[in-house]
N, C-alpha and C positions, 0 to 999 in steps of 0.2 A: 504494500500500500504506500502511495505517495512517491515511489521511486522515480517516476517519470516527471516529477515537478521540481523546480528549483527551490532550494532553501532560502528563506528570508533571514538575513543575518544582520541587517542594520541595527545599530544600537545594542548589539549583543543580547538577543532574547534569552530569557532564563529557561525557556522550554523550546523544544523543536517546533519550527514554524515553516510551512510551505506556502508558496503562492500557487494557487490552483487555476488561475486564469492568466498564465504568463504571456501568451501570444496575443490573444485578442482581449482588450480591456473592456471598458464601458459596462462592467458587470457589478451587480450587487446581489446579496442574498436577501431574504425577506425582512426579518425583525429579530429582536433579542429573545423572543419567547417561542420561536418556532425553528426547529432544526431543518436546515436545507439538505442534510444528509438523509438518504433513504433509510427505511427501517433496517435493511440488512447492513448498511454502512458502506455499500459499494459505490453508490452514485451520489452526486451533488447536483441540486437544482438551483440555477441562478437565472436572474433576469438580465438581459443585455439591452442597454439603451441604444436607440438609433443615433443619438447625438448627446452631447454632454453640456453644451454651452447655452442652451435655451430651454424653456418649458415646452412640453408637448401641446399640440393642438388636437382638437377632436379628430379622430381618424388616423392619427400617427401610430405606426405599428412598431412594436419592439419584439424581441425574440425570447422565447422560453428555451433554455438550454440545459442539457444534461451532460455532466462531466463524469466519465468513468474514472474513479480514483485508482483503479488498478492499471489501466492501459494509458490514461491521459487523454483519451478521446474526448473532444468537446464538440457536441453536435446540437444543432437547432432542431427541436422536436415540434415546435409550434410557433406561430406568430399571433400577436394579439394587439387589439386597440384598447384593452381594458387595464390600463396601468397609469400610475403616477410616479413622481420622482423619488418618494421616500421608501415605499414598500414594493415598488414594481407592480407586478400583476397578482400580488398576494399568493405566491406559489406555495402550496402545502402538499406534503405527502399524506397519504392515507395509511392504512394498516400494513400494506406491503409495497414492494417496489413496482407493482403493477397499477398503482393508484396515485395519480398526480392531479392536483386540482389547481386551477388558475382562472382568473377573470378574463372576460372578453366583452366587447360591446358590438351589438348589431348596428352598423352605421346607417342603416335605412330607417330604423325606428328609434335609435339611441337607447335601446334597452340593454342594461348590463346583465350578464349571466356568467355562470361558471362552466368550465369544461371538466369532465373526468377523463383523463388520458392515461392509457397504458403506454409508457414511453418505450417499452420493449417491443411491443407488437404494432404500435401506432393506432390502435383502435381507440375511439373516444365516444363519449356520451354527453349530450348537452343537459345541464341541470337547469331547473326552473329558477333557482335562486343564485346568489353570488356567494363568494367565499372570502371571509376575512381570516377565519381559523377553522381548521379541520380537527375533529375529535381524534385523539390518538388511536382509538379503536377503529377509526375509519367509517363509522356509521353516519356521522352528521357533519354538515357545514353550518357555521354560524356567521352572520354578517348583519351589520347595520345597513341602512339604505345607502348603497354606493353612489346614488344620484346626488345625495345631499352632503356627503362627508366633507367635501371641499369648502362648504360654507363656514365651517369653524376653523379650518386650517388648510391652506393650500399645500399640495404635495401628497395628499392622501385620497383614496377612493379611485375613481376612474375619471377620465377627461371626456366630458360631453358638453354640448353647447349650453350656455348659461340659461337660455330660455327653456331648456328641458329639465332644469333643476327646481324642484318644488320648494316652497317655503313652508315651514312648520311654525305657525303662530299658536302659542300655547301648547299644552300637553296633548299631542295627537292621539286619537284612538285607532287610527288606521295606518300608523307608521311606527317603527321601532326596530326590533331585532328579529331576524328571519332565520328559521331553521330549515335546512334542506336534508332530506333523506337521500343518502348517496346511492342506495340500491335502486330506488325508483326515480330519483331526480325531483320528486315533488317537494314543494316549498310551502311553508305556512308562517304566518306571523306568530312568533313564540311569545313575545312580550311587547305590548304597546308602550309608548312613552307615557301615556296616561296611567297605565297600571304600575309602571315603575315608579312614577311620582307618588301615587296615592295608595298603593297596596303593599308596599314593602314594610317589613317589621325588623328594626325600627324604621320609621319613616323619615322623610326629608322635610325640613322646615324652610319654606319659601313663601314669601308674600306675593300674591297676585301672579300666579304662574302664566296667566294669559297675556301678561305684559312682555313675555320673552319669546324669542325664537329658540326652539329646543330640538336638538339632533342627537342621534346615536353616533358613537365613534368606535372605540376599541371593543373587541369581544374575544374572550379567551376561554377555552376548556382547560380544566386541570388535567394532570397526567392520567388520572383514573377515569376520565371521560364522564364523570357523574355530577359535575357541577360547573357552572359558567360564571364568569365575571364580565359585566357589561358596563361601559362608561357612557354617561350622558354629558352633554355640554349645552349650555344655554347662555344667551346674552340678550340685553334689551332690544326689542324690535325697533327698527328704524325705517324711515321713509326710503332711504337709499339702499340699494342692494349691497349687502356686506359679504358676499361669498368669498372674496379674496382679501379681506381686510383684517385678518386675525392679528397681525402684528400691531395694528393701529389701536386695538382696544383689548389687548391681552388681559389687562387687569379687571375688565368687566366681564370676562368669560367665567362662568361658573361650571364646576365639575362635580360629579359623583360617581363612585363605583358601587354597583349593585351586584348581587349574586343570586342565583336560582338554579334549580335542577333542570335537566333537558326536557322534562315534561311540563315545565312552567311553574312547578310548585316550589315552596320554600324560599320565597323572595325576601331578601334582606338588603338593607343599605349598609355596606361594609365600611365605606369611607365617604362621609357626606361632605357637602359644600362648606360646612363650618371648619373642616380641616384643610380642604384644598385651597381655600382663599388665602392661606398664609404664605406661600403656596406649596405645591407639591407636583410630582410628575413620575411617570413610568412605573406603573404597578404590574406585577405578575404573580403567578402562583408559586408558593413553596412546592417542593415535590411531594409533601404529605397530602396535598389536595384540600387542606383545611385552612391554610393561612396565606396571607398576601404580603408581599414585600413591595416597598416603594421608597422614593425619596420624599421627605415631608419636613416642613418647618413646624416644629412642635410648640414653640413659644413665639409670641409676637416679637418680630425683629430678631429672632434667634437664627442659628445656622441651619442649613439644610442637613437633615439627619437621615440615616438608614432606619426605616421604621417597618414594623410588622403589625398586622391586624388579622383577627379571625374573620372568617367569611360572614359571620352574623353581626359584625359591627362591634364586637367586644375585644378587650385586651389590645388596644392600640397603644403601642409603646416603642421607644427607641431600641434598636438592636445593640447600640453602643453609645455611651455618653459623650465620647470625644471624637471618634472617627466620623468625618463628614460623609454625606451622601454625594452622589454624582451620577450623571449619565444613565445607564440602563443596568441596574443591579439584578443579579440572581443569586439565590441562596443555595449552597451546595448541600446535598443530603448529609445529615448529621448536624447541620445548622451551625457549624463552627466557622465556615469560610463563606465569603461573599466574593463574587467576581463582578466587576463593573468596568465600564469605560468612562470617559468624560467628554464633555463638549470642549471645543477649543477655547471658549471664553471662561471656563471654570478654573478655580485656583490650582487644581492638580495638573492642568495642561502645561506644556513646556514653553508656550509662548512663541513657537516658531511654526505653528500649524500642525504639530504632532501631539499625540495624546497617549497616555498609558492605558494598558489593560491592568487594572488594579486587582491584586490578590490580597484580600483583607482577612486577617485572622482575628475574629471577634474575641476569642478567648484570651489571646496575648495582647490584644489592642495594638497591633502593628499591621503594616501593609507593605507590599512589595510591588514594584513595576515588573510584570512578567514580560511584556512586549511593549515597545514604543513604536507607534505607527503614525505616519503622516496622513491626515484626513482633509486638510483644507485645500479646496480647489480655488482657481483664480476667478471663478464665477459667483461663488456663494455669498460674497459680501454684498453684491448688488441684487442677487436673486436668492433669497433665503431658502426656498424649497429645493435648491440645487446642492445643499450641503450634503456631506458624506459623514454618516455616523458609523462607528464600528459595529454596533449592535451585536456584541458577542453572544453567540447562541450555542448551547450544549446539544450534542447529539444524544440519541436515545440510550446509548450505552453509558453516558456520563463520563466519557474519557476525552472526547475531542470537542474543540470549540471553533466555530467558524466566525469570521469577522471580516468587515470591509476596511479598505484603505484607499488612499489616493496616491499612487506610486507610479512614477514615470509619466506624469500628466494624464493619468486616466484612472478610472475606478477599477479596483481589483479585489478579488476575494482570496482570503487566506484561511488556513486551518492550523491550529495549534494542538499538539499532543500534550495533554495536561497530566499524564500519568505520574510524572515525577513529583508533583506537588499535591496530589490527591491523598487524603487520609487512607 
């Protein structure tokens, strides 16, 4: 494995690292909560941009690519219009190497949908719904409305004409999060925005919900495939169209993380707007399927901390009193170690466009830079959605981490072997 790929040796990594997109760049993997490595570990799924210096327009096509980690073969298995600059086409593996899911858009109707593709045989099936995250057991896809995701932050969802993007004024009863059965392709509304606002226990405290535009955003299965976490975002409704103005009113955007079971029962508000407003970012599941990790400011005007919370909204507390949060953290099984990256503007960054992969020992209260990788492109200062985040993501075996970088003036994907630092 990895013998056909060049080693990455810049800044003396503390673990072995390979660049798995050495010839053709313009590639990213999906996100820090989803492994791009196939269930067997043989293949890597990446999205390849058609260009890197400007934002996509409706109808622009990118490539879904499969890299054979044993032979080094890098092949295009599909093309799609259903992508944006931060998460690509939301490529997810199902339960086996024969199930790959990604988004597309019908450019005649501008309807987003997902494909189920067997990258080995080439056979594919069109799903009624879209994919943000696939359950690890391969049975379901979960997604918010891909038509509206860009209204709270550009770079996410799919690119369609603005006049095809609905507005959600108040807590909608006919929009929210959609569950797709991968065996049939059938899709249904699992949880409406209205129900998430008013039926969760504990609930959310918000005055006059009808005064806001409210949209679904992230959605994630736990590793056991028996519970979901869903994020809502809302901001005061305005006369002008705000679909691409996230940076201009960041402090008026409200957030909440809610959890429920795949049958829609057991709805809870895990981390409500009273916490997020301090602020916070980037939550995901612990491997136990019961707890959530994230970055959060716990005291007014306090530092950003690594925080844990139970799915039912209880036991929200810091993981460590001193070590700061950053980037996209994940908690390693055993809960002693945390892996995270940083943004180029965060204090742990090196100030030259490079950032660390932080290996944090919560028990000893120390951290180490395992890998230093350049991530800043020449375009992202003017066009924020073109930024490159490492998004370090664990594979299903818990040994390998895939991450993004900007090396040689292009986006590239890397894999680190973490065996030497794991407990």
